[in-house]
C-alpha positions as CSV (number, residue, x, y, z in Angstrom):
1,G,-74.9,51.2,6.4
2,F,-72.8,48.8,8.9
3,Y,-69.7,47.3,8.8
4,L,-68.5,44.7,11.4
5,A,-64.6,44.4,11.7
6,N,-64.5,41.9,13.9
7,T,-63.4,38.4,13.7
8,E,-65.4,36.6,16.4
9,D,-68.8,35.0,17.0
10,S,-71.3,37.0,16.3
11,V,-75.5,36.8,16.1
12,V,-77.3,39.1,13.8
13,D,-81.3,39.5,13.9
14,L,-83.1,41.4,11.4
15,T,-86.3,39.8,12.0
16,K,-88.5,42.8,13.6
17,P,-89.5,45.5,11.1
18,G,-86.9,49.1,11.6
19,E,-85.0,47.0,14.0
20,G,-81.6,44.9,14.0
21,R,-80.0,43.8,16.9
22,L,-76.9,42.0,16.9
23,G,-74.4,40.3,19.2
24,L,-70.8,39.4,19.6
25,H,-68.8,37.2,21.9
26,A,-65.9,39.9,22.5
27,P,-65.1,42.5,24.6
28,A,-65.3,45.1,22.1
29,L,-67.5,46.2,19.2
30,R,-65.3,47.5,16.0
31,G,-66.8,48.5,13.0
32,G,-68.2,51.6,10.4
33,V,-71.3,53.5,9.7
34,V,-71.3,54.8,6.1
35,R,-74.6,57.2,5.8
36,A,-74.9,58.5,2.0
37,D,-78.2,60.3,0.4
38,E,-78.9,56.9,-1.9
39,P,-77.2,53.0,-2.2
40,L,-74.6,53.4,-4.3
41,G,-73.1,55.9,-2.6
42,V,-73.6,53.8,1.2
43,L,-71.7,51.2,-1.0
44,E,-69.0,53.5,-2.1
45,G,-68.9,54.7,1.9
46,L,-68.7,50.5,3.0
47,T,-66.3,49.4,0.9
48,A,-63.9,52.4,1.3
49,G,-63.9,50.7,5.2
50,T,-64.5,46.9,4.1
51,G,-61.9,47.3,1.3
52,R,-62.3,47.3,-3.1
53,M,-61.5,44.2,-5.6
54,P,-58.6,44.5,-8.0
55,A,-59.6,44.5,-11.8
56,L,-59.1,41.2,-13.2
57,P,-56.7,40.7,-16.1
58,P,-58.0,41.7,-19.6
59,W,-57.8,38.6,-20.8
60,V,-60.3,37.2,-18.6
61,H,-63.3,39.3,-20.4
62,E,-62.1,37.7,-24.5
63,G,-64.3,34.7,-23.7
64,A,-65.0,30.8,-22.0
65,I,-63.0,29.4,-18.8
66,V,-64.4,25.7,-20.0
67,G,-64.2,23.6,-16.6
68,M,-63.0,20.3,-17.5
69,Q,-61.6,16.7,-16.1
70,G,-60.6,13.5,-17.6
71,G,-57.0,14.2,-18.8
72,T,-54.9,15.7,-21.6
73,D,-56.8,13.8,-24.4
74,A,-60.2,14.7,-23.1
75,V,-59.2,18.5,-23.2
76,R,-57.8,18.1,-26.2
77,N,-61.3,16.7,-28.2
78,V,-63.1,19.4,-26.2
79,L,-61.1,21.9,-27.4
80,R,-61.0,21.0,-30.8
81,E,-64.4,21.6,-31.0
82,L,-64.8,24.7,-29.4
83,T,-62.1,25.8,-32.3
84,A,-64.1,24.2,-34.8
85,R,-67.1,26.3,-33.8
86,G,-65.1,29.6,-33.4
87,T,-65.6,29.8,-29.6
88,P,-63.6,32.8,-28.0
89,I,-61.7,30.6,-24.8
90,A,-60.3,32.7,-22.3
91,G,-59.0,29.9,-20.6
92,F,-58.9,26.4,-19.3
93,W,-59.7,24.9,-16.1
94,L,-58.7,21.7,-15.0
95,Q,-59.2,21.6,-11.3
96,D,-58.0,17.8,-11.2
97,W,-54.4,18.4,-12.3
98,V,-53.3,17.5,-9.4
99,G,-55.2,13.8,-9.9
100,R,-58.7,12.6,-9.1
101,R,-60.0,10.0,-7.0
102,Q,-63.5,8.4,-6.2
103,T,-65.5,8.8,-3.2
104,S,-69.1,8.5,-1.8
105,F,-69.8,12.1,-3.2
106,G,-68.5,11.4,-6.5
107,S,-65.4,12.8,-8.7
108,Q,-63.3,14.8,-5.9
109,L,-59.4,15.7,-6.2
110,W,-56.4,14.5,-4.6
111,W,-55.5,17.2,-2.3
112,N,-51.6,17.6,-3.0
113,W,-50.4,20.2,-4.5
114,E,-48.3,19.1,-7.4
115,L,-49.0,18.1,-11.1
116,D,-50.0,14.4,-12.2
117,T,-48.3,13.5,-15.3
118,E,-50.3,10.4,-15.3
119,R,-53.1,12.1,-15.7
120,Y,-51.3,14.7,-17.7
121,P,-48.8,13.7,-19.8
122,A,-47.5,15.8,-22.5
123,W,-48.4,19.0,-20.2
124,P,-45.8,21.7,-21.9
125,E,-47.3,20.4,-25.0
126,L,-51.0,20.7,-24.1
127,L,-50.1,24.4,-22.5
128,A,-49.2,25.3,-26.2
129,E,-51.9,24.6,-27.4
130,V,-54.8,26.4,-24.5
131,R,-52.1,29.2,-25.2
132,A,-52.4,29.1,-29.0
133,A,-56.2,29.1,-28.6
134,G,-56.1,32.0,-27.0
135,G,-56.5,30.8,-23.3
136,R,-54.8,30.4,-20.0
137,M,-54.3,27.3,-17.3
138,L,-56.2,27.0,-14.3
139,G,-56.6,24.8,-11.8
140,Y,-57.3,24.1,-8.1
141,V,-56.1,24.5,-4.7
142,N,-57.4,24.9,-1.0
143,P,-55.4,25.2,2.3
144,F,-56.3,21.1,3.0
145,L,-53.7,18.7,2.9
146,V,-54.7,15.1,2.8
147,D,-51.7,11.9,3.5
148,A,-51.0,11.0,-0.1
149,A,-49.2,8.0,0.2
150,S,-51.4,6.0,-1.7
151,K,-51.7,8.1,-4.1
152,P,-50.2,6.8,-7.5
153,G,-47.2,8.2,-8.8
154,V,-46.8,11.0,-6.3
155,R,-43.6,12.4,-5.3
156,R,-44.4,14.6,-2.6
157,N,-46.3,14.0,0.1
158,L,-47.5,17.5,1.3
159,Y,-49.1,16.5,4.3
160,A,-46.3,14.1,5.8
161,E,-44.0,16.9,5.1
162,A,-46.7,19.4,6.9
163,Q,-47.1,17.0,9.7
164,E,-43.2,16.4,10.1
165,R,-42.4,20.2,10.3
166,G,-45.7,20.9,12.5
167,Y,-47.2,23.3,9.7
168,L,-50.7,21.2,10.3
169,V,-53.8,23.0,12.7
170,R,-53.8,21.6,16.4
171,D,-55.9,21.4,19.5
172,D,-54.9,22.3,23.1
173,G,-53.2,18.7,23.2
174,G,-50.8,19.3,20.2
175,K,-52.7,17.3,17.9
176,V,-53.5,17.1,14.2
177,L,-57.0,18.9,14.0
178,T,-58.8,16.5,10.9
179,V,-62.2,17.5,9.5
180,T,-63.8,14.8,7.8
181,L,-64.9,15.7,4.0
182,T,-67.2,13.5,2.7
183,D,-65.3,10.3,3.2
184,F,-61.6,11.5,3.9
185,P,-60.2,13.3,5.9
186,A,-57.9,16.4,5.5
187,A,-55.7,18.7,8.0
188,M,-55.2,22.5,7.7
189,V,-52.3,24.2,7.1
190,D,-51.5,27.0,10.3
191,L,-51.5,30.5,8.3
192,S,-50.6,32.1,11.9
193,N,-47.4,29.8,11.7
194,P,-45.2,32.0,9.5
195,A,-42.3,29.3,8.7
196,A,-45.8,27.6,7.3
197,R,-47.3,30.5,6.0
198,T,-43.9,30.5,4.0
199,W,-43.7,26.7,2.7
200,L,-47.4,27.0,1.1
201,L,-46.2,30.2,-0.4
202,A,-43.7,28.2,-2.0
203,I,-45.6,25.4,-3.5
204,L,-48.0,28.1,-4.5
205,T,-45.5,29.6,-6.6
206,E,-44.1,27.3,-7.3
207,A,-47.9,26.1,-9.4
208,L,-47.6,29.5,-11.1
209,T,-44.1,29.2,-12.8
210,T,-42.8,25.8,-12.8
211,V,-46.1,24.3,-13.9
212,G,-47.4,27.3,-16.0
213,L,-50.7,28.1,-13.9
214,D,-52.2,31.2,-14.6
215,G,-54.7,30.7,-11.3
216,W,-56.8,28.4,-10.2
217,M,-60.0,28.2,-7.7
218,A,-58.8,28.9,-4.1
219,D,-61.0,26.8,-2.3
220,F,-62.8,26.1,1.4
221,A,-61.0,27.9,3.6
222,E,-64.4,28.3,6.1
223,S,-63.6,24.9,7.8
224,L,-61.1,26.4,11.0
225,P,-62.2,24.4,14.0
226,F,-63.1,26.6,16.8
227,E,-61.0,23.7,19.1
228,A,-58.0,24.7,17.4
229,R,-54.9,26.3,19.2
230,L,-53.3,28.0,16.4
231,A,-49.3,28.9,16.2
232,S,-50.5,32.7,17.0
233,G,-51.7,31.4,20.5
234,E,-55.4,32.4,19.3
235,T,-58.1,29.9,19.5
236,G,-59.7,28.8,16.4
237,A,-63.1,30.3,17.5
238,V,-61.2,33.7,17.1
239,A,-59.2,33.3,14.3
240,H,-62.2,31.6,12.4
241,N,-63.4,34.5,10.4
242,R,-60.3,35.6,9.7
243,Y,-58.9,32.4,8.1
244,P,-60.5,33.1,4.8
245,V,-58.9,36.7,4.7
246,D,-55.5,35.1,5.2
247,W,-56.2,32.3,2.8
248,A,-57.1,35.1,-0.2
249,A,-53.8,36.9,1.3
250,L,-51.5,34.1,0.5
251,N,-52.7,33.2,-2.9
252,R,-52.4,36.9,-3.9
253,E,-49.0,37.2,-2.2
254,A,-48.4,34.1,-4.5
255,L,-49.1,35.7,-7.5
256,R,-46.9,38.8,-6.8
257,A,-44.0,36.2,-5.8
258,A,-44.2,35.2,-9.1
259,G,-44.4,38.0,-11.2
260,K,-48.1,37.2,-12.1
261,E,-50.5,40.1,-10.8
262,G,-52.6,41.4,-12.7
263,Q,-52.4,38.8,-14.8
264,G,-53.4,35.5,-13.3
265,M,-56.3,35.7,-10.7
266,F,-58.3,33.1,-8.1
267,F,-61.4,33.2,-7.3
268,T,-62.5,32.2,-3.9
269,R,-66.0,31.0,-2.0
270,A,-64.7,31.5,1.9
271,G,-64.7,34.9,2.7
272,G,-64.5,37.5,6.0
273,M,-64.5,41.5,6.8
274,G,-61.1,41.9,4.1
275,S,-61.4,39.2,1.6
276,A,-62.6,41.7,-0.9
277,R,-59.4,44.0,-0.8
278,E,-57.7,40.6,-1.2
279,S,-59.2,38.6,-3.3
280,T,-59.4,39.0,-7.2
281,L,-62.9,37.3,-7.9
282,F,-65.3,35.5,-5.5
283,W,-67.7,32.1,-6.5
284,L,-70.6,31.7,-5.6
285,G,-70.0,28.0,-4.3
286,D,-71.5,24.6,-4.7
287,Q,-75.4,25.4,-6.1
288,N,-77.5,22.8,-6.9
289,V,-77.7,21.7,-10.3
290,T,-81.4,22.6,-9.8
291,W,-84.0,25.7,-10.5
292,D,-85.4,26.6,-7.2
293,E,-84.0,29.4,-5.0
294,F,-83.0,27.3,-1.8
295,D,-79.8,26.0,-3.2
296,G,-80.6,25.9,-7.1
297,L,-80.9,28.5,-10.2
298,A,-82.2,30.6,-8.5
299,S,-80.6,30.9,-4.8
300,A,-77.3,32.0,-7.5
301,V,-79.0,35.0,-8.9
302,I,-79.8,35.9,-5.1
303,G,-76.2,35.6,-4.1
304,L,-74.9,37.4,-6.6
305,L,-77.3,40.4,-5.9
306,S,-77.0,40.2,-2.0
307,G,-73.4,39.6,-2.6
308,G,-72.9,42.7,-4.5
309,L,-74.7,44.6,-2.0
310,S,-72.1,43.8,0.8
311,G,-69.0,45.2,-1.3
312,I,-68.4,41.5,-3.6
313,T,-68.4,43.5,-6.5
314,L,-66.9,40.5,-9.1
315,N,-68.3,37.4,-8.6
316,H,-69.9,34.4,-10.7
317,W,-70.9,31.2,-10.4
318,D,-70.5,27.7,-11.7
319,I,-72.3,27.9,-15.3
320,G,-75.3,24.9,-14.5
321,G,-74.4,24.5,-10.9
322,Y,-72.1,21.9,-9.0
323,T,-74.0,19.1,-6.6
324,T,-75.4,16.5,-8.3
325,L,-77.4,13.9,-6.3
326,P,-78.4,11.1,-9.4
327,E,-79.7,8.4,-6.3
328,L,-82.2,11.5,-4.9
329,G,-83.4,12.2,-8.8
330,V,-80.8,15.0,-8.6
331,S,-79.0,15.6,-11.9
332,R,-78.6,18.7,-14.8
333,S,-81.1,18.7,-17.4
334,K,-80.2,20.2,-20.9
335,E,-82.7,23.1,-20.2
336,L,-80.9,24.0,-17.4
337,L,-77.8,24.2,-18.4
338,L,-78.8,25.9,-21.6
339,R,-80.7,29.0,-19.1
340,W,-77.9,28.8,-17.1
341,M,-75.3,29.2,-19.5
342,E,-77.4,32.2,-22.1
343,I,-77.9,34.2,-18.5
344,S,-73.7,33.2,-17.7
345,A,-72.8,35.9,-20.8
346,F,-74.0,38.6,-19.0
347,T,-71.7,38.2,-15.3
348,A,-68.2,39.0,-14.4
349,V,-66.8,35.7,-15.5
350,Y,-68.2,33.0,-17.9
351,R,-67.1,29.1,-16.3
352,T,-68.6,26.4,-16.7
353,H,-68.4,23.2,-14.2
354,E,-69.1,19.6,-14.8
355,G,-70.5,19.2,-11.2
356,N,-69.0,16.4,-8.4
357,R,-70.4,13.6,-11.0
358,P,-70.2,14.5,-14.2
359,A,-71.4,11.6,-16.2
360,S,-75.2,12.2,-14.8
361,N,-75.0,15.7,-15.8
362,A,-75.7,17.4,-19.6
363,Q,-72.2,19.2,-20.4
364,F,-71.7,21.9,-22.8
365,Y,-69.8,19.3,-24.9
366,S,-72.5,16.3,-24.8
367,D,-74.1,17.8,-28.2
368,A,-74.1,19.6,-30.8
369,E,-76.8,21.9,-29.8
370,S,-74.9,22.5,-26.8
371,L,-71.9,23.4,-28.3
372,D,-73.3,25.7,-30.8
373,A,-74.6,27.6,-27.8
374,F,-72.1,27.9,-25.7
375,A,-70.5,29.0,-28.7
376,R,-72.7,31.6,-28.6
377,F,-73.4,33.2,-25.6
378,A,-69.5,33.0,-24.8
379,R,-69.3,35.5,-28.1
380,V,-72.4,37.7,-26.8
381,Y,-69.4,37.7,-23.5
382,K,-66.6,38.5,-25.5
383,G,-69.1,41.3,-27.2
384,L,-69.7,42.6,-24.1
385,S,-65.8,43.0,-23.3
386,A,-65.5,47.1,-23.5
387,Y,-68.9,48.1,-21.6
388,R,-68.3,45.4,-19.0
389,R,-64.6,46.5,-18.1
390,R,-66.3,50.2,-17.8
391,A,-68.5,48.7,-15.3
392,E,-65.5,46.7,-13.7
393,A,-63.7,50.3,-13.3
394,E,-66.9,51.4,-11.2
395,A,-66.0,48.5,-8.9
396,V,-62.7,48.8,-8.7
397,A,-63.1,52.8,-8.1
398,R,-66.1,53.1,-5.7
399,G,-67.4,49.7,-4.9
400,W,-69.8,48.9,-7.0
401,P,-70.6,45.6,-8.4
402,I,-70.4,45.1,-11.9
403,V,-73.9,42.8,-11.1
404,R,-76.3,45.2,-9.6
405,H,-79.4,45.0,-7.9
406,P,-82.1,46.9,-9.6
407,W,-83.3,48.4,-6.9
408,L,-79.8,50.5,-7.3
409,H,-80.6,51.9,-10.5
410,A,-84.6,52.2,-10.1
411,E,-84.8,55.7,-8.2
412,G,-86.2,54.2,-5.6
413,D,-88.6,52.1,-6.4
414,V,-89.2,50.0,-3.7
415,A,-91.1,46.8,-5.9
416,F,-87.5,45.5,-6.7
417,L,-87.0,44.3,-3.7
418,D,-90.4,42.2,-3.8
419,L,-89.7,40.3,-7.0
420,P,-90.7,36.9,-6.3
421,P,-87.9,34.3,-7.0
422,T,-89.4,33.5,-10.2
423,E,-89.1,37.2,-11.3
424,L,-86.2,38.0,-10.5
425,E,-83.8,40.5,-12.6
426,F,-80.0,42.0,-12.3
427,L,-77.9,44.4,-13.8
428,L,-75.0,44.5,-15.8
429,G,-73.4,47.9,-14.5
430,S,-76.7,50.1,-14.9
431,D,-77.7,49.5,-18.9
432,I,-78.6,46.3,-19.2
433,L,-81.2,44.2,-17.5
434,V,-81.3,41.0,-17.5
435,A,-84.5,38.9,-16.8
436,P,-83.7,35.3,-16.6
437,V,-86.3,32.4,-16.9
438,L,-86.0,30.2,-13.4
439,A,-87.9,27.5,-13.7
440,P,-88.1,25.0,-16.3
441,G,-90.7,25.0,-18.9
442,V,-91.1,28.3,-19.0
443,N,-91.0,30.4,-22.3
444,R,-92.7,33.5,-21.6
445,R,-91.6,35.6,-18.3
446,P,-93.3,39.2,-17.0
447,V,-90.3,42.0,-16.8
448,R,-90.4,45.0,-14.3
449,L,-88.2,47.4,-16.0
450,P,-86.3,50.9,-14.4
451,P,-87.5,54.4,-15.9
452,G,-86.5,55.0,-19.0
453,R,-86.6,53.8,-22.4
454,W,-85.2,49.9,-22.6
455,V,-84.3,48.6,-26.0
456,H,-84.2,44.3,-26.0
457,L,-81.3,42.9,-27.0
458,F,-82.3,40.7,-29.4
459,R,-85.1,41.8,-31.1
460,G,-84.5,45.0,-31.6
461,D,-88.0,46.5,-30.0
462,A,-88.1,49.5,-27.3
463,S,-90.1,49.6,-24.7
464,G,-90.7,51.5,-21.0
465,D,-91.7,55.2,-19.8
466,A,-88.8,57.5,-19.2
467,G,-91.2,58.6,-15.8
468,A,-91.8,55.3,-14.2
469,S,-90.4,51.8,-14.0
470,T,-93.2,49.3,-16.0
471,V,-93.9,46.4,-16.6
472,V,-94.2,44.7,-20.0
473,E,-95.0,40.1,-20.8
474,V,-91.5,39.2,-22.6
475,E,-91.3,35.9,-24.9
476,A,-88.2,34.0,-23.7
477,P,-87.4,31.3,-25.6
478,L,-84.6,29.1,-25.3
479,G,-81.3,30.7,-26.7
480,T,-83.5,34.6,-26.7
481,P,-83.2,35.3,-22.8
482,A,-85.1,38.5,-22.0
483,V,-82.4,41.0,-21.8
484,F,-82.9,44.7,-22.2
485,V,-80.5,47.9,-23.3
486,R,-81.2,51.2,-22.5
487,E,-82.1,53.1,-25.4
488,S,-79.6,55.2,-25.1
489,A,-76.4,52.6,-24.9
490,A,-78.0,50.2,-27.2
491,P,-76.2,50.8,-30.5
492,E,-72.8,50.7,-29.0
493,I,-73.5,47.9,-27.4
494,R,-75.1,46.2,-30.0
495,R,-72.4,46.8,-32.3
496,A,-70.1,45.7,-30.6
497,L,-72.1,41.8,-29.8
498,Q,-72.5,42.1,-34.0
499,S,-69.1,42.7,-34.3
500,A,-68.2,39.7,-32.3
501,G,-70.4,37.6,-34.4
502,A,-73.0,36.9,-31.3
503,L,-76.3,39.0,-33.7
504,P,-77.0,39.6,-37.1
């Protein structure tokens, strides 16, 4: 294993068999090399150098994190539907707590980090209702600011404050650098400026204390312009790969300042060397609401696997994907949502997203069947809590990802490295194998089982060979994914799911 500690621009070429090339725009190379007899040993050595993630707050494991927008009444309506079905709820994730605006890309947010009381009136009462249902409240932040002068009801225009105080990223000539995202400009806070960092830390801490959030999506951080000249004197080209690490560290410090470390959490998508040490959770960014391996559901599985091999031990995705382009025929189907939902119960976190065009997508609350399926697989997720937390403990102590490539536990069987995109598989911990359906209209698929005897989680029948990996054809209709459990672990896991009401 190898890791690069430099933050400068680098290019890696692994296209020639048996050879790897690294080009680095820096006077010296810093990094580490690890050797071990087994792949898991390499991961353990790598993460000792790059950093390991902390355990998630216990409440995350207790149910669904419900991603919504729309204001107080919309949240209450969905909360009633979920509680009527006995859906275990870990939290509500309301990214539009800061207000929403329409852009050419769809529904986006006002990047001015204060509660929008017009969109969310009776906020204290809503907070109490979510907590009474067993959930926490999460929001959304990023390191950008936009001029909020035209936003109705704005109390603090953070962009204007930061600009006046010299807290925004600038170029060599001292001009504020803006990045255009969809159709509006935004400026980044210069985290190398101690005063700017302290100012933003206070804003984030207030969201955790006064507003009552228990965390958020800590978005972006990958867009520091190369032409920037930071307060530290560094160029953007040198600091670009470190900025996401500094952003994660600032969010972690906010949890500590609010007295919520270990009880609150944030999830990031951008990263650099050291992000795993600072971030409490990752997610896989903005997949299309499609099936494919290029930027759809299959690509999300690839991301979980490759991230796990890089020390990103606690990772997850938006259930159903995000990027919706109805003008190009890209909208979320109900079948895609249900398939994405059923395999998400076997990952680190069970969290939904409405997407950038909510009205164009099938949602878990669109009809009774979807709500029932969502509730059922939330119970599966909750039922696996004790098992998943044991795998999480291995992530914390040894740097083993909670979702693992089967090759890591397949006694060197390289066939697991060559599975085609529609036949990808993953392990949750070491004892649960998931073979997701990754194409529409498919109700049957081949499954490669690692050596040993494996029990179908939902049917109870056993397959496999103690001495070698085997391939079996498995029926996988909607609602019954191809999930197998090692025979030795099957009784305990099935009992846990029965207790959670997820199995008869």
